[in-house]
C-alpha positions in Angstrom: 146.8 145.5 72.5 146.3 142.5 69.5 149.4 140.5 69.1 151.5 141.2 65.9 150.7 140.0 63.0 153.8 138.4 62.1 155.0 138.1 58.2 154.6 134.7 57.0 158.4 133.9 56.1 160.5 131.5 57.8 162.2 133.2 61.0 166.1 134.1 61.2 168.0 133.6 64.6 169.6 136.6 65.7 172.5 134.5 66.1 173.1 133.7 62.7 172.8 137.5 61.6 175.5 138.1 64.2 177.4 135.1 63.1 178.4 136.8 59.5 181.4 138.4 59.6 181.4 140.4 56.4 178.6 142.4 58.3 180.8 143.3 61.7 178.1 143.6 63.4 177.8 143.5 67.3 174.7 143.4 70.0 175.6 145.8 72.8 172.5 145.5 74.8 169.1 143.9 75.6 168.8 139.4 76.3 171.6 137.7 74.0 168.5 134.7 73.7 169.3 131.8 71.1 166.0 131.4 70.5 165.4 135.1 69.5 164.3 135.0 65.6 164.0 138.2 62.8 161.5 137.4 60.2 162.4 140.8 58.1 164.4 144.2 57.9 163.0 147.5 57.6 164.5 150.4 57.6 163.0 153.9 59.5 164.1 157.0 60.7 160.4 157.7 62.1 160.0 158.9 65.7 157.5 156.9 66.0 158.0 153.6 64.1 155.0 151.9 65.4 152.4 151.9 62.8 155.0 151.1 60.1 155.6 147.8 61.9 154.0 144.3 61.0 156.0 142.2 64.0 159.0 140.3 64.3 161.4 143.0 62.4 165.2 143.8 62.6 164.5 147.7 62.4 167.5 150.0 61.1 167.7 153.6 62.1 170.5 155.7 62.1 169.1 158.3 64.5 168.0 161.5 62.0 164.9 161.2 63.9 166.6 162.2 67.5 166.3 165.3 68.9 169.6 167.1 70.2 168.0 167.3 74.0 166.4 163.5 73.9 169.2 161.8 76.4 167.4 164.4 79.0 164.1 163.3 78.7 161.9 159.9 78.2 162.0 160.1 74.5 164.5 156.7 74.1 162.4 155.1 76.7 159.3 156.2 74.6 160.6 155.0 71.5 162.0 151.5 72.4 158.7 150.6 74.5 156.5 151.5 70.9 159.2 149.3 68.9 158.4 146.6 71.6 154.5 147.4 71.7 154.5 146.8 67.5 156.3 143.4 68.2 159.7 144.5 66.6 162.6 141.9 67.6 165.5 144.1 67.6 166.8 147.2 67.2 169.8 148.3 64.4 171.9 151.5 65.0 173.9 152.6 62.4 177.1 154.4 63.0 177.6 157.3 60.9 177.0 160.0 59.2 174.7 161.1 62.1 176.0 159.6 65.2 179.5 158.2 65.9 178.5 155.8 68.9 175.6 155.0 70.1 173.6 157.1 72.6 173.9 155.7 76.1 170.5 156.4 77.1 168.7 154.2 73.9 171.4 151.6 75.4 169.7 151.5 78.7 166.3 151.9 77.4 166.7 148.3 75.3 168.2 146.7 78.4 165.1 148.2 80.6 162.5 146.9 77.8 164.6 143.4 77.1 165.0 144.7 73.1 168.4 143.4 71.5 169.9 146.5 70.3 173.1 145.5 67.3 175.2 148.0 66.8 175.9 148.4 62.6 179.7 149.7 62.0 180.1 152.6 59.7 181.3 150.3 56.8 178.3 148.0 56.7 175.1 149.6 54.5 171.3 148.8 55.8 170.7 147.5 52.4 173.5 145.3 53.5 172.1 143.7 56.3 168.9 143.6 54.6 170.4 141.4 52.1 172.0 139.3 54.8 168.4 138.8 56.0 167.0 137.9 52.9 170.0 135.4 52.2 169.4 133.4 55.8 165.6 133.3 55.1 166.6 131.7 51.9 168.4 129.0 52.8 166.0 128.5 55.6 163.2 128.2 53.0 164.9 125.8 51.4 165.9 123.5 54.5 162.5 123.9 55.4 161.0 122.7 52.4 163.9 120.0 52.0 162.8 118.6 55.9 159.2 118.7 54.9 159.9 116.7 51.6 162.1 114.3 53.5 159.3 113.8 55.8 156.7 113.4 53.3 158.5 110.7 51.8 159.1 109.0 55.3 155.8 109.2 56.1 154.4 107.4 52.8 157.3 104.9 52.9 155.9 104.2 56.7 152.1 103.6 55.2 153.5 101.3 53.3 155.0 98.7 55.8 152.9 95.9 57.2 151.8 97.7 60.6 151.5 101.2 58.6 149.4 103.4 61.7 152.3 102.6 64.2 154.7 103.1 61.6 153.3 106.3 60.6 152.8 107.7 64.4 156.2 107.1 65.0 157.5 108.2 61.9 155.9 111.6 62.7 157.1 111.4 65.9 160.7 111.4 64.9 160.0 114.3 62.5 158.5 116.7 65.1 160.7 115.9 67.8 157.8 114.8 69.9 155.1 112.2 70.3 151.9 111.3 67.8 148.5 109.7 69.2 146.0 108.3 67.4 142.5 108.6 69.2 139.6 107.0 68.2 136.0 108.0 67.7 135.3 107.5 71.8 138.0 109.4 72.4 140.3 106.8 73.8 143.9 106.7 73.0 144.4 103.5 70.6 148.1 104.3 69.2 150.9 106.7 69.8 154.5 106.9 69.3 157.9 109.4 70.1 158.6 110.4 73.1 157.0 110.3 76.4 155.2 113.2 77.6 153.5 114.1 81.2 149.9 113.1 82.3 149.0 116.6 82.7 150.4 117.3 78.6 148.7 114.0 77.7 145.1 114.7 79.1 145.9 118.2 77.2 146.0 116.5 74.2 143.1 114.3 74.4 141.1 117.1 75.3 142.3 119.1 72.4 141.4 115.9 70.3 138.1 116.5 71.4 138.0 119.9 70.4 138.2 119.1 66.4 136.0 115.8 66.5 133.1 116.0 64.3 129.9 117.1 66.2 128.3 119.0 63.7 128.4 122.0 61.3 131.3 124.3 62.3 133.5 122.0 63.7 137.2 122.9 63.0 139.4 120.5 61.5 142.3 121.4 63.4 143.1 123.3 66.7 146.2 124.1 68.3 147.6 124.8 72.3 149.9 124.7 74.8 150.4 123.1 78.2 153.4 123.4 80.1 155.5 124.6 77.4 154.3 121.7 75.4 152.9 122.8 71.9 149.7 120.7 71.1 148.1 120.2 68.0 144.8 118.3 66.6 143.9 117.4 63.6 140.8 115.3 62.6 140.7 112.6 59.9 138.9 112.7 57.1 137.2 109.4 57.2 133.6 111.1 58.7 134.2 108.0 61.8 135.8 110.5 64.6 139.2 109.6 64.5 141.7 111.8 65.7 145.8 112.6 65.3 147.1 114.8 68.1 150.8 116.1 67.9 152.8 117.2 71.1 156.1 119.0 70.6 158.5 120.5 72.5 158.5 123.2 69.8 156.6 124.3 66.6 158.8 124.5 63.6 157.3 126.3 60.4 157.0 122.9 58.5 155.1 120.9 61.4 151.7 121.9 60.7 152.4 120.9 56.6 154.2 117.3 58.2 151.7 116.6 60.7 149.3 117.4 57.8 150.5 114.8 55.2 150.4 112.2 58.4 146.3 113.1 59.1 145.8 112.7 55.5 147.7 109.0 55.5 146.0 108.3 58.6 142.6 108.9 57.3 143.3 106.6 54.4 144.3 104.0 56.8 141.4 104.1 59.3 138.9 104.0 56.5 136.8 101.6 55.4 138.6 100.8 52.3 142.4 100.5 51.8 143.0 100.7 48.1 142.3 97.6 46.2 142.5 95.3 49.2 138.7 96.1 50.1 138.0 94.5 46.8 140.0 91.4 47.5 138.7 90.9 50.9 135.1 91.3 49.2 136.1 88.3 46.7 137.6 86.1 49.5 134.4 86.3 51.5 132.3 85.1 48.6 134.7 82.3 47.7 134.3 81.5 51.0 130.3 81.5 51.0 130.5 79.8 47.8 132.2 76.6 49.5 135.7 77.4 49.0 138.1 76.3 51.6 140.1 79.0 53.8 143.3 77.9 52.3 142.3 78.4 48.7 141.4 82.2 49.4 144.3 83.0 52.2 146.4 84.5 49.0 143.4 86.9 48.4 144.1 88.2 51.8 148.1 88.5 51.5 149.3 86.1 54.1 150.0 82.3 54.4 149.8 82.4 58.6 147.8 84.2 60.9 147.0 85.3 64.4 143.8 85.3 65.4 143.2 88.3 68.5 140.2 88.8 70.8 139.8 92.0 71.9 137.4 93.7 75.0 137.5 96.9 75.7 138.2 97.6 79.5 135.3 100.6 80.1 132.6 100.1 78.1 131.0 97.1 75.5 132.5 98.1 72.0 130.9 99.9 69.2 131.5 99.7 65.2 133.9 102.3 65.4 135.9 101.2 68.2 136.4 97.8 66.5 137.2 99.5 63.0 139.9 101.9 65.1 141.3 98.3 66.9 142.0 96.6 63.3 143.5 99.5 62.4 146.2 99.9 65.3 146.8 95.9 64.9 147.2 96.6 61.1 144.4 94.5 59.7 141.1 95.8 58.1 139.5 92.0 59.1 137.7 93.0 61.9 134.9 91.3 63.3 132.7 92.7 66.1 130.3 89.9 67.9 129.0 90.4 71.1 131.3 92.3 73.4 134.5 91.2 71.7 136.2 92.1 68.4 138.3 89.7 66.5 140.9 90.3 64.3 142.8 88.3 61.8 146.0 89.6 62.0 149.0 88.2 59.6 151.4 87.0 61.5 154.4 89.1 61.0 152.2 92.1 62.7 153.3 91.0 66.1 150.1 92.6 68.0 151.1 94.8 70.9 148.8 95.8 73.8 146.8 98.4 73.0 145.4 101.2 75.4 142.3 100.9 76.8 141.9 97.1 75.5 142.9 93.5 77.0 144.1 90.9 74.3 144.1 87.6 74.1 146.2 86.1 70.9 146.5 83.0 69.5 149.5 80.9 68.0 150.5 81.6 64.5 148.4 78.9 61.7 147.7 78.2 58.6 144.2 79.0 57.2 143.1 75.4 57.8 143.8 76.2 61.6 141.6 79.0 62.3 138.8 77.5 63.8 141.3 76.3 66.4 143.3 79.7 66.5 139.8 81.3 67.5 139.6 79.0 70.2 143.0 79.8 71.4 142.4 83.4 71.4 139.2 83.1 73.1 141.2 81.0 76.0 143.9 83.7 76.5 141.8 86.5 76.7 139.8 84.8 79.2 143.1 84.2 81.2 144.3 88.2 80.2 140.8 89.0 82.0 141.4 86.8 84.8 144.8 88.2 85.3 144.6 91.7 85.1 146.7 91.7 82.2 146.6 93.8 79.2 147.9 90.5 76.4 148.1 87.3 76.8 149.4 85.2 74.4 148.7 81.7 73.6 152.0 79.4 74.4 153.3 77.5 71.2 156.1 75.3 73.9 156.4 71.6 73.2 155.8 69.4 75.8 154.9 65.5 77.2 152.0 66.0 74.8 154.1 65.6 71.7 155.4 61.8 72.8 152.1 60.8 71.7 150.2 60.8 68.4 147.4 62.8 67.7 145.1 59.7 67.5 146.3 58.6 70.7 145.8 61.6 72.6 142.2 62.3 71.3 141.3 59.4 72.3 142.7 59.3 75.8 141.0 62.6 75.7 137.7 61.5 74.9 137.3 58.2 77.3 138.6 60.5 80.4 135.9 63.6 79.4 133.3 61.4 78.2 131.2 62.1 81.7 131.2 65.8 80.9 131.7 65.6 77.3 127.9 66.6 76.9 127.9 69.5 78.8 130.0 72.3 77.2 129.7 74.6 80.3 131.4 72.0 82.8 134.3 71.5 80.5 135.0 75.2 79.7 134.6 75.8 83.0 137.1 73.1 84.5 139.7 73.8 81.5 139.4 77.8 83.0 139.7 76.7 86.6 142.6 74.4 86.0 144.5 77.3 83.8 144.3 79.3 86.7 145.5 77.3 89.2 142.3 76.4 90.9 141.3 80.1 91.4 137.4 80.7 92.4 137.5 84.2 91.7 139.5 84.5 88.7 137.6 81.8 86.8 134.2 83.5 87.9 136.0 87.2 86.3 137.0 85.0 83.0 133.6 83.2 82.8 132.2 86.0 83.7 129.7 83.9 86.1 129.0 84.1 89.8 132.1 82.5 91.9 129.4 79.9 93.6 128.8 79.1 90.3 132.3 78.0 89.5 132.1 75.9 92.7 129.4 74.2 91.8 130.2 73.6 88.3 133.6 72.2 89.6 132.1 69.9 92.1 129.8 68.8 90.1 133.1 67.6 87.5 134.5 66.0 90.3 131.2 63.7 90.9 130.7 62.6 87.3 134.4 62.1 86.7 134.6 60.0 90.1 137.9 61.8 90.8 139.9 63.7 93.3 140.8 67.1 91.9 142.9 68.6 94.8 145.6 65.9 93.5 147.8 67.4 91.5 148.5 63.8 89.2 145.1 64.3 88.5 144.7 67.8 87.6 147.5 67.5 85.4 146.0 64.4 82.8 142.5 66.5 82.9 144.8 69.1 81.5 146.3 67.0 79.1 143.0 65.7 78.0 141.1 69.3 77.8 143.9 70.7 75.7 143.3 68.2 72.9 141.6 69.7 69.8 
């Protein structure tokens, strides 16, 4: 039998109707579940009300249809079973003028079929009950409109924050009392916020996201499902790039779809190629750089005074343009460069990068535009260290040290003299730097530099020979590390 078509009205908790003192209603049979709701109030004296019910109703009857010998047969059982089959939410039985009490057989049938049975006292009219239902519906509708309006405002405010994508996801997670996740074109979760979910629910949500990911004509733009009692929903973002918003919530409120749809629209704009006038500003900055303007002169067009450089590599495969764009969106910056197997992102310093699922990140110190080249080098080294130590994110250190006791010119001159024998061989200097930073680990250095461990051993031995020094001596290592850190 098909599921009943519940009317598109805000549900009213049956408990709220029973709480109305002016009605004096009393539940005398069936489950007392606080989650039971009604969508309608309908009066019928038909012996078989099934054809006239839409589902979700509080059916009101005075028992005019009940034959005199009904209590000795299956009449009440058949009557209640038809109400349940039609999707009726509850049955209200009016006392007087036909019946002075509710028939015991009707009470037993409602208990057997788990249909709430409400006794309507003589002083309460059916029209009064219906009016109370409509009043509660109006209150529920107003409350839902207020909730949706407040959610829209909070989502719009979140989208204007420096970290718009994580902020929108956090706000959405709060509004639906669940979890919100953004999936990239490759199906990898690139950002999420809200309540934690089980691995099973997380996998089910990722699978649902694949259902709406654009794959050709006829692909749905949204889909819903349930996993382990959790309501799931997925929305394809309108960028045409394969981004998907996933939502997992313990309950599915009437306004949740509207709220999630607003979030999907905002995320579509945020993950798009151009974000308002920022695209024009970036183009202007690029043109000025190409025409010879120094970075400091164009930085104002990009909206920040200090910057971080982030180098990132995916954990499973080489990144593509869509994955690079998704990473930039998750980090809150559209300034993304895809070079070989590394994605570089220029991030304003006030947007502190966080670890991203499926990525390994290296983050530079905060620098002014004039320091972008050195920050790029810092980020590359931080990424190498992150990969070698299997860390999700490594930041370049900024602590003051003994090097600050010397002038920059003196330190640089000492470094040039000490490293002169290997200065013309970048592979040697970079291998030595990485090897020292990883405490002389051959394997980790090999991973960081993507070479064989024997290659590392050979290069380090060559460095020891050319520098004519003992690299097992900690004093020698310390002095070389000091020299290698100079610009």
